KOLPA-966866 format. One record per atom (N, C-alpha, C, O): residue number from 1; atom name; x, y, z. Coordinates in steps of 0.2 Angstrom, whole numbers. Each point is the difference from the previous one (the first is absolute). Layout:
N
num,atomo,X,Y,Z
NUM,CA,X,Y,Z
...
end
This chain:
269
num,atomo,X,Y,Z
1,N,177,285,41
1,CA,3,-6,-3
1,C,1,-5,6
1,O,-1,-6,-1
2,N,3,9,7
2,CA,1,-5,6
2,C,-6,-3,2
2,O,0,-6,2
3,N,-5,10,-2
3,CA,-7,-2,2
3,C,-3,-6,-4
3,O,-3,-4,2
4,N,5,5,-9
4,CA,-2,-5,-5
4,C,3,-7,2
4,O,-3,-5,-1
5,N,10,6,2
5,CA,4,-6,2
5,C,-3,-4,6
5,O,0,-6,0
6,N,-1,10,5
6,CA,-3,-3,6
6,C,-7,-3,-1
6,O,-1,-6,3
7,N,-3,9,-7
7,CA,-6,-3,-1
7,C,1,-7,-4
7,O,-4,-5,1
8,N,8,5,-5
8,CA,2,-6,-4
8,C,2,-6,5
8,O,-2,-6,-1
9,N,7,8,5
9,CA,2,-5,5
9,C,-5,-2,5
9,O,0,-6,1
10,N,-5,10,1
10,CA,-5,-2,4
10,C,-5,-5,-3
10,O,-2,-5,3
11,N,1,7,-10
11,CA,-5,-5,-3
11,C,3,-6,-1
11,O,-3,-6,0
12,N,10,5,-2
12,CA,3,-6,0
12,C,0,-4,6
12,O,-1,-6,0
13,N,2,9,6
13,CA,0,-3,6
13,C,-7,-3,2
13,O,-1,-6,2
14,N,-4,10,-4
14,CA,-7,-3,1
14,C,-1,-6,-4
14,O,-4,-5,2
15,N,6,5,-9
15,CA,-1,-6,-4
15,C,4,-6,3
15,O,-3,-6,-1
16,N,9,7,3
16,CA,4,-6,3
16,C,-2,-2,7
16,O,2,-6,2
17,N,-6,10,1
17,CA,-2,-2,7
17,C,-4,-6,0
17,O,-5,0,-4
18,N,6,-5,8
18,CA,-5,-6,1
18,C,-6,2,2
18,O,-1,4,4
19,N,-4,-8,-7
19,CA,-7,1,2
19,C,-2,-2,7
19,O,4,-4,3
20,N,-9,7,1
20,CA,-1,-3,7
20,C,-2,-7,0
20,O,2,-4,5
21,N,-5,1,-11
21,CA,-1,-7,0
21,C,6,-4,0
21,O,0,-5,3
22,N,5,7,-7
22,CA,7,-3,0
22,C,3,0,7
22,O,3,-5,2
23,N,-3,11,1
23,CA,3,0,7
23,C,-3,-4,5
23,O,3,-4,4
24,N,-10,3,-4
24,CA,-4,-4,4
24,C,2,-7,-1
24,O,0,-4,5
25,N,0,2,-12
25,CA,1,-7,-1
25,C,7,-2,2
25,O,0,-6,2
26,N,5,10,-4
26,CA,6,-2,2
26,C,2,-1,7
26,O,5,-3,3
27,N,-9,7,1
27,CA,1,0,8
27,C,-3,-6,3
27,O,1,-2,6
28,N,-6,-2,-10
28,CA,-3,-6,3
28,C,5,-6,0
28,O,3,-1,-5
29,N,-3,-3,10
29,CA,4,-6,0
29,C,-2,-5,-6
29,O,-6,-2,0
30,N,11,-1,-4
30,CA,-2,-4,-5
30,C,-3,2,-6
30,O,-3,-3,-4
31,N,2,10,3
31,CA,-4,3,-5
31,C,5,5,-4
31,O,4,4,3
32,N,-3,-5,-9
32,CA,4,4,-4
32,C,-4,3,-6
32,O,-5,-4,-3
33,N,6,10,0
33,CA,-3,3,-5
33,C,4,-3,-7
33,O,6,1,0
34,N,-10,-3,-5
34,CA,3,-2,-6
34,C,-2,4,-6
34,O,-6,1,-1
35,N,10,2,-2
35,CA,-1,4,-6
35,C,-2,-4,-6
35,O,5,-3,-3
36,N,-11,2,1
36,CA,-2,-4,-6
36,C,3,2,-6
36,O,0,6,-2
37,N,2,-10,-3
37,CA,2,1,-6
37,C,-6,0,-5
37,O,0,-4,-5
38,N,-5,9,6
38,CA,-6,0,-4
38,C,2,5,-6
38,O,5,2,-1
39,N,-11,-1,-2
39,CA,1,5,-6
39,C,2,7,3
39,O,-1,1,5
40,N,3,3,-10
40,CA,3,6,2
40,C,-6,5,3
40,O,2,4,4
41,N,-8,-6,-6
41,CA,-5,4,2
41,C,-3,-2,7
41,O,-4,4,3
42,N,7,-9,0
42,CA,-3,-3,7
42,C,6,-3,4
42,O,-1,-6,2
43,N,6,10,-1
43,CA,6,-3,4
43,C,-2,1,7
43,O,2,5,3
44,N,-5,-9,0
44,CA,-3,0,7
44,C,4,-5,4
44,O,4,-4,-2
45,N,-6,4,9
45,CA,4,-4,5
45,C,-5,-6,2
45,O,-5,1,2
46,N,8,-6,-2
46,CA,-3,-6,3
46,C,3,-1,7
46,O,6,2,1
47,N,-9,-6,3
47,CA,2,-1,7
47,C,0,-7,1
47,O,-4,-4,-2
48,N,10,1,4
48,CA,1,-7,1
48,C,1,-1,8
48,O,4,3,3
49,N,-7,-9,-1
49,CA,0,-2,7
49,C,2,-7,1
49,O,-2,-4,-4
50,N,7,3,8
50,CA,2,-7,2
50,C,-5,-4,3
50,O,-4,2,4
51,N,3,-8,-7
51,CA,-5,-5,3
51,C,4,-4,5
51,O,6,-1,0
52,N,-10,-3,4
52,CA,3,-4,5
52,C,4,-6,-3
52,O,4,-3,3
53,N,-6,1,-9
53,CA,4,-6,-3
53,C,6,2,-5
53,O,2,-4,-4
54,N,0,10,5
54,CA,6,2,-4
54,C,-2,3,-7
54,O,5,2,-3
55,N,-11,-1,2
55,CA,-2,3,-7
55,C,-2,7,1
55,O,1,3,5
56,N,-4,0,-10
56,CA,-2,7,0
56,C,-7,1,-2
56,O,-2,-4,-5
57,N,-1,9,8
57,CA,-7,2,-3
57,C,2,7,-3
57,O,2,5,4
58,N,-4,-5,-10
58,CA,2,7,-4
58,C,-7,3,-2
58,O,-4,-3,-3
59,N,3,9,6
59,CA,-6,4,-1
59,C,1,5,-5
59,O,4,5,2
60,N,-7,-5,-7
60,CA,0,5,-5
60,C,-7,3,-2
60,O,-2,2,-6
61,N,-2,-2,11
61,CA,-7,1,-1
61,C,-1,8,-1
61,O,3,4,3
62,N,-8,-2,-7
62,CA,-2,6,-1
62,C,5,5,-2
62,O,0,6,2
63,N,5,-8,-6
63,CA,6,4,-2
63,C,-1,3,-8
63,O,4,3,-2
64,N,-10,-5,-1
64,CA,-1,2,-7
64,C,5,-3,-5
64,O,2,3,-5
65,N,0,-9,7
65,CA,5,-3,-4
65,C,-3,-2,-7
65,O,-6,-2,0
66,N,9,3,-5
66,CA,-2,-3,-7
66,C,3,-6,-3
66,O,-2,-3,-5
67,N,7,1,9
67,CA,3,-7,-2
67,C,3,-3,7
67,O,1,4,5
68,N,0,-10,-6
68,CA,3,-4,6
68,C,7,3,2
68,O,4,0,-5
69,N,-2,2,11
69,CA,6,2,2
69,C,6,-5,-2
69,O,-1,-6,1
70,N,6,9,-3
70,CA,6,-5,-1
70,C,5,0,6
70,O,-1,4,4
71,N,5,-9,-4
71,CA,5,-1,5
71,C,-3,-2,7
71,O,3,1,5
72,N,-9,-4,-5
72,CA,-3,-3,6
72,C,4,-5,3
72,O,3,-4,-4
73,N,-2,3,11
73,CA,4,-5,3
73,C,-3,-7,-2
73,O,-6,-1,0
74,N,11,-3,-1
74,CA,-2,-7,-1
74,C,-2,-4,7
74,O,-2,-6,-1
75,N,2,10,6
75,CA,-3,-3,6
75,C,-7,2,2
75,O,-3,-1,5
76,N,0,4,-10
76,CA,-7,3,0
76,C,-5,-6,1
76,O,0,-4,-5
77,N,-3,4,10
77,CA,-6,-5,1
77,C,-6,2,-1
77,O,-5,-3,-3
78,N,3,10,4
78,CA,-6,3,-1
78,C,1,6,-3
78,O,4,5,2
79,N,-8,-4,-8
79,CA,1,6,-4
79,C,-7,4,-1
79,O,-4,-3,-3
80,N,4,9,6
80,CA,-7,3,-1
80,C,1,6,-5
80,O,4,5,1
81,N,-7,-6,-7
81,CA,0,5,-5
81,C,-7,3,-1
81,O,-2,2,-6
82,N,-3,-3,11
82,CA,-6,2,-1
82,C,-1,8,0
82,O,4,3,2
83,N,-10,-1,-5
83,CA,-1,7,0
83,C,5,4,-4
83,O,2,6,2
84,N,0,-8,-8
84,CA,5,3,-4
84,C,-4,1,-7
84,O,-6,0,-1
85,N,10,1,-4
85,CA,-2,2,-7
85,C,2,-5,-5
85,O,1,2,-6
86,N,1,-8,8
86,CA,2,-5,-5
86,C,-5,-2,-5
86,O,-6,-1,2
87,N,7,1,-8
87,CA,-4,-1,-6
87,C,1,-7,-3
87,O,-5,-3,-2
88,N,11,0,3
88,CA,1,-6,-3
88,C,6,-3,3
88,O,4,4,3
89,N,-3,-11,-4
89,CA,6,-3,3
89,C,4,-3,-5
89,O,-3,-5,-3
90,N,9,7,1
90,CA,4,-3,-5
90,C,3,-7,2
90,O,-1,-1,6
91,N,3,-3,-11
91,CA,3,-6,2
91,C,6,1,5
91,O,4,5,0
92,N,-3,-10,5
92,CA,5,0,5
92,C,0,6,4
92,O,5,2,2
93,N,-11,0,0
93,CA,0,6,4
93,C,2,-1,7
93,O,3,4,4
94,N,-3,-11,-1
94,CA,2,-1,6
94,C,5,-6,0
94,O,1,-4,5
95,N,3,3,-10
95,CA,4,-5,-1
95,C,6,-1,5
95,O,2,-6,2
96,N,0,11,2
96,CA,5,0,5
96,C,-2,-2,7
96,O,4,0,4
97,N,-11,0,-3
97,CA,-3,-1,6
97,C,-2,-7,1
97,O,-5,-2,1
98,N,10,-2,0
98,CA,-1,-8,0
98,C,-2,-2,7
98,O,-2,-6,1
99,N,1,10,4
99,CA,-3,-2,6
99,C,-6,4,2
99,O,-3,0,6
100,N,0,3,-11
100,CA,-6,4,1
100,C,-6,-5,1
100,O,-2,-4,-3
101,N,-1,6,9
101,CA,-6,-4,2
101,C,-7,3,-2
101,O,-4,-3,-2
102,N,4,9,4
102,CA,-7,4,-2
102,C,2,6,-4
102,O,5,4,1
103,N,-10,-2,-5
103,CA,1,5,-5
103,C,-7,4,0
103,O,-5,-3,-2
104,N,5,9,4
104,CA,-6,4,0
104,C,0,5,-6
104,O,4,5,0
105,N,-8,-6,-5
105,CA,0,5,-6
105,C,-7,3,0
105,O,-2,2,-6
106,N,-2,-2,11
106,CA,-7,2,0
106,C,0,8,-1
106,O,5,3,2
107,N,-11,-1,-4
107,CA,-1,7,-1
107,C,5,4,-4
107,O,3,5,2
108,N,-1,-8,-8
108,CA,4,3,-5
108,C,-5,1,-6
108,O,-6,0,1
109,N,9,1,-7
109,CA,-3,1,-6
109,C,2,-6,-5
109,O,0,1,-6
110,N,1,-7,9
110,CA,3,-5,-5
110,C,-6,-2,-4
110,O,-5,-2,2
111,N,7,2,-9
111,CA,-5,-3,-5
111,C,3,-5,-4
111,O,-3,-4,-4
112,N,10,3,5
112,CA,4,-5,-4
112,C,5,-4,4
112,O,4,4,3
113,N,-4,-10,-3
113,CA,5,-4,3
113,C,3,-4,-6
113,O,-3,-5,-2
114,N,9,7,1
114,CA,4,-3,-6
114,C,2,-7,2
114,O,2,-2,6
115,N,-1,-3,-11
115,CA,2,-6,1
115,C,7,0,4
115,O,5,4,-2
116,N,-4,-8,7
116,CA,6,0,4
116,C,1,5,5
116,O,6,1,2
117,N,-11,3,-1
117,CA,1,6,5
117,C,1,-2,7
117,O,4,3,4
118,N,-6,-9,-2
118,CA,2,-3,6
118,C,5,-6,0
118,O,1,-4,5
119,N,3,5,-10
119,CA,6,-5,-1
119,C,4,0,6
119,O,2,6,2
120,N,0,-12,1
120,CA,5,0,5
120,C,-4,-1,7
120,O,3,-1,5
121,N,-9,2,-5
121,CA,-4,-1,6
121,C,-4,-6,1
121,O,-4,-1,5
122,N,5,-4,-9
122,CA,-3,-6,-1
122,C,0,-4,7
122,O,-5,-3,2
123,N,11,3,1
123,CA,1,-4,6
123,C,-1,3,6
123,O,0,-3,5
124,N,0,10,-5
124,CA,-1,3,7
124,C,-6,4,1
124,O,-3,0,6
125,N,0,2,-11
125,CA,-6,5,1
125,C,-6,-5,2
125,O,-2,-5,-3
126,N,-2,8,8
126,CA,-5,-4,3
126,C,-7,5,0
126,O,-5,-3,0
127,N,6,9,0
127,CA,-6,5,0
127,C,1,5,-5
127,O,5,4,0
128,N,-10,-2,-4
128,CA,1,5,-5
128,C,-7,4,0
128,O,-5,-3,-1
129,N,6,9,2
129,CA,-6,4,0
129,C,-1,5,-6
129,O,4,5,-1
130,N,-8,-6,-3
130,CA,-1,4,-6
130,C,-7,3,0
130,O,-3,2,-6
131,N,0,-1,11
131,CA,-7,3,1
131,C,0,7,-2
131,O,5,4,1
132,N,-11,-1,-3
132,CA,-1,7,-1
132,C,5,3,-5
132,O,4,5,1
133,N,-3,-9,-7
133,CA,4,3,-5
133,C,-5,0,-6
133,O,-6,1,0
134,N,9,-1,-6
134,CA,-4,1,-7
134,C,1,-6,-4
134,O,-1,0,-6
135,N,2,-6,9
135,CA,0,-6,-4
135,C,-6,-2,-3
135,O,-5,-1,4
136,N,4,-1,-10
136,CA,-6,-2,-3
136,C,1,-7,-3
136,O,-5,-3,-2
137,N,11,0,1
137,CA,1,-6,-2
137,C,7,-3,3
137,O,4,3,3
138,N,-4,-10,-4
138,CA,6,-3,3
138,C,5,-3,-5
138,O,-3,-3,-5
139,N,9,4,6
139,CA,5,-3,-4
139,C,3,-6,3
139,O,4,1,5
140,N,-5,-7,-7
140,CA,2,-6,3
140,C,8,0,1
140,O,2,-2,5
141,N,2,5,-10
141,CA,7,-1,1
141,C,3,5,5
141,O,5,0,2
142,N,-10,5,0
142,CA,3,4,6
142,C,0,-3,6
142,O,4,1,5
143,N,-8,-6,-4
143,CA,0,-4,6
143,C,3,-7,-1
143,O,-1,-5,4
144,N,5,4,-9
144,CA,3,-7,-1
144,C,4,-2,6
144,O,4,4,2
145,N,-5,-10,0
145,CA,3,-3,6
145,C,-2,2,6
145,O,2,-3,5
146,N,-6,8,-4
146,CA,-2,2,7
146,C,-6,-4,2
146,O,-5,-2,-3
147,N,5,0,10
147,CA,-5,-3,3
147,C,-1,4,7
147,O,2,-3,5
148,N,-5,8,-6
148,CA,-1,5,5
148,C,-7,2,1
148,O,-5,-2,-4
149,N,3,5,10
149,CA,-6,3,2
149,C,0,7,-3
149,O,4,4,2
150,N,-9,-3,-7
150,CA,0,7,-3
150,C,-7,3,2
150,O,-5,-3,-1
151,N,6,10,2
151,CA,-6,4,1
151,C,-2,4,-6
151,O,4,4,-2
152,N,-9,-7,-2
152,CA,-2,4,-6
152,C,-6,4,0
152,O,-2,3,-5
153,N,0,-1,11
153,CA,-6,3,1
153,C,0,8,-2
153,O,6,2,-1
154,N,-12,0,-1
154,CA,0,8,-2
154,C,4,1,-6
154,O,4,5,0
155,N,-5,-9,-5
155,CA,3,1,-7
155,C,-5,0,-5
155,O,-5,-4,1
156,N,5,8,-6
156,CA,-5,0,-5
156,C,0,-6,-5
156,O,2,1,-6
157,N,-2,-7,8
157,CA,1,-6,-4
157,C,-5,-1,-5
157,O,-6,1,1
158,N,8,-2,-7
158,CA,-4,-1,-6
158,C,0,-8,-2
158,O,5,-2,-2
159,N,-11,-1,3
159,CA,0,-7,-1
159,C,-1,-2,-7
159,O,-6,1,-2
160,N,10,-4,-1
160,CA,-1,-2,-7
160,C,4,-7,-1
160,O,2,-3,4
161,N,-1,1,-11
161,CA,3,-6,-1
161,C,7,0,2
161,O,2,-5,3
162,N,2,10,-4
162,CA,7,0,3
162,C,1,-1,7
162,O,4,-3,2
163,N,-9,6,2
163,CA,0,-1,7
163,C,-2,-7,2
163,O,4,-3,4
164,N,-8,0,-8
164,CA,-2,-7,2
164,C,6,-4,-2
164,O,1,-5,4
165,N,3,6,-9
165,CA,6,-4,-2
165,C,5,1,5
165,O,4,-5,2
166,N,-3,11,1
166,CA,5,2,4
166,C,-1,-4,7
166,O,5,-2,3
167,N,-11,1,-1
167,CA,-1,-3,7
167,C,2,-7,0
167,O,3,-3,5
168,N,-4,0,-11
168,CA,2,-7,-1
168,C,7,-1,0
168,O,3,-6,1
169,N,1,11,-2
169,CA,7,-1,-1
169,C,4,2,6
169,O,7,0,0
170,N,-10,3,5
170,CA,4,2,6
170,C,-1,-5,6
170,O,-5,-3,1
171,N,11,3,3
171,CA,0,-4,6
171,C,-1,3,6
171,O,2,-2,6
172,N,-5,8,-6
172,CA,-1,4,6
172,C,-5,-4,5
172,O,-4,-4,-2
173,N,4,6,8
173,CA,-5,-3,5
173,C,-7,1,-2
173,O,-1,6,-3
174,N,-3,-11,3
174,CA,-7,1,-2
174,C,-4,6,3
174,O,-4,3,-3
175,N,6,-2,9
175,CA,-4,6,4
175,C,2,6,-3
175,O,-4,5,0
176,N,10,-4,-4
176,CA,2,6,-3
176,C,-5,2,-6
176,O,-2,5,0
177,N,1,-10,-4
177,CA,-4,1,-6
177,C,-8,1,2
177,O,-3,3,-4
178,N,1,-5,10
178,CA,-7,1,2
178,C,-1,8,1
178,O,-6,2,0
179,N,12,2,1
179,CA,-1,7,1
179,C,0,4,-7
179,O,0,6,1
180,N,1,-10,-6
180,CA,-1,4,-7
180,C,-7,0,-2
180,O,-3,-4,-2
181,N,0,10,4
181,CA,-7,1,-1
181,C,-1,4,-7
181,O,3,6,-1
182,N,-7,-8,-3
182,CA,-1,3,-7
182,C,-4,7,1
182,O,-5,0,3
183,N,8,5,-5
183,CA,-3,7,-1
183,C,-3,1,-6
183,O,-5,3,-1
184,N,8,-6,-5
184,CA,-3,0,-6
184,C,1,-7,-3
184,O,4,-4,2
185,N,-8,3,-8
185,CA,0,-7,-3
185,C,-2,1,-7
185,O,-4,5,-2
186,N,6,-10,-2
186,CA,-2,0,-7
186,C,-8,-2,-1
186,O,-3,1,-5
187,N,0,-4,11
187,CA,-7,-1,0
187,C,-3,3,6
187,O,-2,-3,5
188,N,2,10,-5
188,CA,-3,4,6
188,C,-7,-1,1
188,O,-2,2,6
189,N,-2,-4,-11
189,CA,-7,0,2
189,C,-3,-7,2
189,O,-6,-1,1
190,N,11,-3,1
190,CA,-2,-7,3
190,C,1,0,7
190,O,1,-6,3
191,N,0,11,1
191,CA,1,0,7
191,C,7,-2,2
191,O,1,-3,6
192,N,4,4,-10
192,CA,7,-2,1
192,C,4,5,4
192,O,4,-2,4
193,N,-6,8,-4
193,CA,3,5,3
193,C,-1,0,8
193,O,-5,-1,2
194,N,11,1,1
194,CA,0,0,8
194,C,1,-7,2
194,O,0,-2,6
195,N,1,-3,-10
195,CA,1,-7,2
195,C,8,-1,0
195,O,3,2,-5
196,N,-1,-7,9
196,CA,7,-2,0
196,C,1,-4,-7
196,O,-4,-3,-2
197,N,10,4,-1
197,CA,2,-3,-6
197,C,0,-7,0
197,O,-3,-3,-4
198,N,5,0,10
198,CA,0,-8,1
198,C,-7,-2,-1
198,O,-1,-6,-2
199,N,-4,9,5
199,CA,-7,-2,0
199,C,-3,1,-7
199,O,-4,-4,-3
200,N,6,9,0
200,CA,-3,2,-7
200,C,3,-5,-5
200,O,-5,-2,-4
201,N,11,0,4
201,CA,2,-5,-5
201,C,-2,-7,1
201,O,0,-4,-4
202,N,-3,3,10
202,CA,-3,-7,1
202,C,-7,0,-3
202,O,-2,-5,-2
203,N,-1,11,1
203,CA,-7,0,-3
203,C,0,2,-7
203,O,-4,-2,-4
204,N,10,6,2
204,CA,0,3,-7
204,C,6,-2,-3
204,O,6,-1,3
205,N,-6,0,-10
205,CA,6,-1,-4
205,C,1,7,-3
205,O,-3,2,-5
206,N,8,2,7
206,CA,0,7,-2
206,C,4,0,-7
206,O,-1,6,-3
207,N,4,-11,1
207,CA,3,0,-7
207,C,-6,-1,-5
207,O,2,2,-6
208,N,-7,-5,8
208,CA,-6,-1,-5
208,C,-6,4,2
208,O,-5,0,-4
209,N,5,4,9
209,CA,-5,4,3
209,C,-7,-5,0
209,O,-5,3,-1
210,N,6,-9,4
210,CA,-6,-4,1
210,C,0,-3,7
210,O,6,0,3
211,N,-11,-1,-1
211,CA,-1,-3,7
211,C,1,-7,0
211,O,-4,-4,-4
212,N,8,2,8
212,CA,1,-8,1
212,C,-6,-3,2
212,O,-1,-6,-2
213,N,-2,8,7
213,CA,-6,-3,3
213,C,-6,0,-6
213,O,-4,-5,0
214,N,4,10,-4
214,CA,-5,0,-6
214,C,1,-6,-4
214,O,-4,-4,-2
215,N,11,2,0
215,CA,1,-6,-4
215,C,-2,-6,4
215,O,-3,-4,-4
216,N,4,3,10
216,CA,-2,-6,4
216,C,-8,0,0
216,O,-2,-6,-2
217,N,-1,11,3
217,CA,-8,0,0
217,C,-2,-1,-7
217,O,-5,-4,-1
218,N,8,6,-4
218,CA,-2,-1,-7
218,C,1,-8,-2
218,O,-5,-3,-3
219,N,10,0,6
219,CA,1,-7,-2
219,C,-5,-4,4
219,O,-2,-5,-2
220,N,1,7,8
220,CA,-5,-4,4
220,C,-7,1,-3
220,O,-4,-5,-1
221,N,2,11,-2
221,CA,-6,1,-3
221,C,-1,-4,-6
221,O,-5,-3,-2
222,N,11,3,-2
222,CA,0,-4,-6
222,C,-1,-8,1
222,O,-3,-3,-3
223,N,6,1,9
223,CA,0,-7,2
223,C,-7,-2,2
223,O,-3,-5,-2
224,N,-1,10,5
224,CA,-7,-1,2
224,C,-4,-1,-6
224,O,-5,-4,0
225,N,6,9,-4
225,CA,-4,0,-7
225,C,1,-7,-3
225,O,-5,-3,-3
226,N,11,1,2
226,CA,1,-6,-4
226,C,-3,-6,4
226,O,-2,-4,-3
227,N,3,4,10
227,CA,-3,-6,3
227,C,-8,0,-1
227,O,-3,-5,0
228,N,0,11,0
228,CA,-7,1,-1
228,C,-2,-3,-7
228,O,-5,-3,0
229,N,9,5,-5
229,CA,-2,-2,-6
229,C,1,-7,-1
229,O,-4,-4,-3
230,N,9,1,6
230,CA,1,-8,-1
230,C,-6,-3,4
230,O,-2,-5,-3
231,N,1,7,9
231,CA,-6,-3,3
231,C,-6,0,-3
231,O,-4,-4,0
232,N,2,10,-4
232,CA,-6,1,-4
232,C,0,-5,-6
232,O,-5,-3,-1
233,N,11,2,-2
233,CA,0,-5,-5
233,C,-1,-7,2
233,O,-3,-4,-4
234,N,6,3,10
234,CA,-1,-7,2
234,C,-7,-1,2
234,O,-3,-6,-2
235,N,0,11,5
235,CA,-7,-1,2
235,C,-5,0,-7
235,O,-4,-4,0
236,N,6,8,-5
236,CA,-4,-1,-6
236,C,1,-6,-3
236,O,-5,-3,-3
237,N,11,0,2
237,CA,1,-7,-3
237,C,-4,-5,4
237,O,-3,-5,-3
238,N,3,5,10
238,CA,-3,-5,4
238,C,-8,1,-1
238,O,-3,-5,-1
239,N,1,11,0
239,CA,-8,1,-1
239,C,-2,-3,-6
239,O,-5,-3,-1
240,N,9,4,-4
240,CA,-1,-2,-7
240,C,0,-8,0
240,O,-4,-3,-4
241,N,9,0,7
241,CA,0,-7,1
241,C,-7,-3,3
241,O,-2,-5,-3
242,N,0,8,8
242,CA,-6,-2,3
242,C,-6,1,-5
242,O,-4,-5,-1
243,N,4,10,-2
243,CA,-6,1,-5
243,C,1,-4,-6
243,O,-5,-3,-2
244,N,11,1,0
244,CA,1,-4,-6
244,C,-2,-7,2
244,O,-3,-4,-4
245,N,5,2,10
245,CA,-2,-7,3
245,C,-8,-1,0
245,O,-3,-5,-2
246,N,0,11,5
246,CA,-8,-1,0
246,C,-3,0,-7
246,O,-4,-4,-1
247,N,7,8,-4
247,CA,-2,0,-7
247,C,1,-7,-3
247,O,-5,-3,-3
248,N,11,0,5
248,CA,1,-7,-3
248,C,-4,-5,3
248,O,-3,-5,-4
249,N,1,5,10
249,CA,-5,-5,3
249,C,-6,1,-3
249,O,-4,-5,-1
250,N,1,11,0
250,CA,-6,1,-3
250,C,-1,-3,-7
250,O,-5,-3,-2
251,N,11,4,-2
251,CA,0,-3,-7
251,C,0,-7,0
251,O,-4,-3,-3
252,N,7,0,8
252,CA,0,-8,1
252,C,-7,-2,2
252,O,-2,-5,-3
253,N,-1,9,7
253,CA,-7,-2,2
253,C,-4,0,-6
253,O,-5,-4,-1
254,N,5,9,-3
254,CA,-4,1,-6
254,C,1,-6,-5
254,O,-4,-3,-3
255,N,11,1,3
255,CA,1,-5,-5
255,C,-2,-7,2
255,O,-2,-4,-4
256,N,1,3,11
256,CA,-2,-7,3
256,C,-8,0,0
256,O,-2,-6,1
257,N,-1,11,-2
257,CA,-7,0,0
257,C,-3,-4,-6
257,O,3,1,-5
258,N,-9,-4,6
258,CA,-3,-3,-6
258,C,-4,5,-4
258,O,-2,5,3
259,N,2,-6,-10
259,CA,-3,5,-4
259,C,-7,1,2
259,O,-3,-5,2
260,N,0,10,-3
260,CA,-7,2,2
260,C,-5,-3,-6
260,O,1,1,-6
261,N,-5,-5,8
261,CA,-5,-3,-5
261,C,-7,1,2
261,O,-2,-2,5
262,N,-2,6,-10
262,CA,-7,2,2
262,C,-4,-6,1
262,O,-5,0,4
263,N,6,-6,-8
263,CA,-4,-6,0
263,C,1,-3,7
263,O,-5,-2,3
264,N,11,1,-1
264,CA,1,-3,7
264,C,-3,5,5
264,O,-3,-3,5
265,N,3,9,-6
265,CA,-3,4,5
265,C,-8,-1,0
265,O,-3,1,5
266,N,0,-1,-11
266,CA,-7,-1,0
266,C,-2,-7,3
266,O,-5,-1,3
267,N,9,-4,-4
267,CA,-1,-7,3
267,C,0,0,7
267,O,-4,-3,3
268,N,8,7,0
268,CA,0,1,7
268,C,-5,4,3
268,O,-1,-1,6
269,N,-3,4,-10
269,CA,-6,4,3
269,C,-5,-5,2
269,O,-6,3,3
end
């Protein structure tokens, strides 16, 4: 019985002992380990580092987090949540981080950005990394009020009417939208796959699946045919006028001639 109690005590001590990573982090100047308020299945440690300007860089990279940690310091300037297992961002995921400048969400499994997920970051956020996720469409209300540089690369974007409408409703920097490259499209056989969305919508109307340049060429072609038809009609009318005048002159000539008289003809012989 005594041996069993000792084993239980040893097991409890092992579970409560801090990890080598925590010991190393706490021994560094200006570095503290922060226990994130994540889901019960991924209660991991983030590391926060003091910046020179009085803010914090909080690194939660590669911790297999399934949700944004709760209780992050409002002095956080840089937040690294890359290489985790985030699938979606609910509304107000970062509402308490009013001084956040840069947010790295790359290499997650994000497929949904709910409206208002970046609420509270409108005045502070300058750089947002959403690369290497599973985003296939853009929700304009998720980026409401944001005027930031966003990295959208390496996502399976599906370019359709809703994407075309979304682009016109967002105030992101133009260079950000240039990185939205269509992986699939409602018009895949027209050479649209692999093109940036901003270039595609210049050439195509994805809501009607028609090519804008085709409409222009059609109008030009119709105008040329109409011009040729009018020109031919004018030419035809003028040619008929010339022929009619010649015919009229010939009739007048015949009317002014003296009648043919065989007697007079014989007298002249």
